[in-house]
C-alpha positions, 0 to 999 in steps of 0.5 A: 515674628521678626523684631524691627531691624531683624530681617528674615531670609527673604528681607536680607538686603541684596544690595546694601551700600556699606559706605552709606550704612556706616555714615549713618551708623545703622545697625541690622541683625537677624537670623538666616537659614543655613539652607539659604547659604549654599557654599556654607551648606556644602562645607557641613555634614548632614542631610539637606533637610536637616541643614535647612532647619538650622539658623545662624545669627548675624549682626551688622553695625556701621561706624563712622570715626576719625583716624589718627590723622583726623580723616573720616574712616568708615567701618562695618562690624560683622558678628556671626554665631551659631552651631554647625555640624561638621564631619569629625576627621578623627571618628567620622561622626557628626561634630557640632561646632559653636561659632562666635566670630566677629570682624571689623571691615575698614571700607576703602575704594580700592584694595590696598597693597598687602604691606606689613602695615596692612597685614598687621592691622586689626581691621580688614580692608574691604572694597566698598565701591559697589553695593554688597549682598548681606547674605554673601557677606555673612556666608563668607564670614561663617566659612572663614570661621569654620575650623580647618580640621573639625574634630570632637574634643573627645570623640563620643565613640571609641576609635577603631583599633587593629583587632581581629585576624590582622592584629595577630599577624606578626609585623613584617621584618625590617629589610635591615634586619634581614640583611643583618641576618645574611651577614656572615660572622668573621 
């Protein structure tokens, strides 16, 4: 059962006007099935049936404030969290990653130039001329929060080592060692 202000997957706003949302200081939160986020699911490790049961939590809050020059500034804060399975690049087993990520989006009418001031800002400029699909916004932030190289902190199984017949073979001789052996002593 969903609490008021907690939309289910089917109730996620597909066309939310973020400017109006921020001006009114509204808040939304909910859980969404990973299976309903196909781009995210493609980045994860596991069977589709197992991923379908996973859920991630999200919170969206609109904020209206004045900037340093006294001009009205509209912001949206998005917070996502959940545990997601990824393939450990060290042991090739499932590694669970707990994500807890937040971003503040400064709503603008057009994308700004990427100058030094924009790159150093704590808030990301987000073009809000058109309504957004909240599921896509949540999915984008989850994808950005994924580790680039997923690994266990300590792999649960011992890593494979060179054992067996190959381990007993001597290492091939260095070509320089072979050349040194061919040199005639003076």
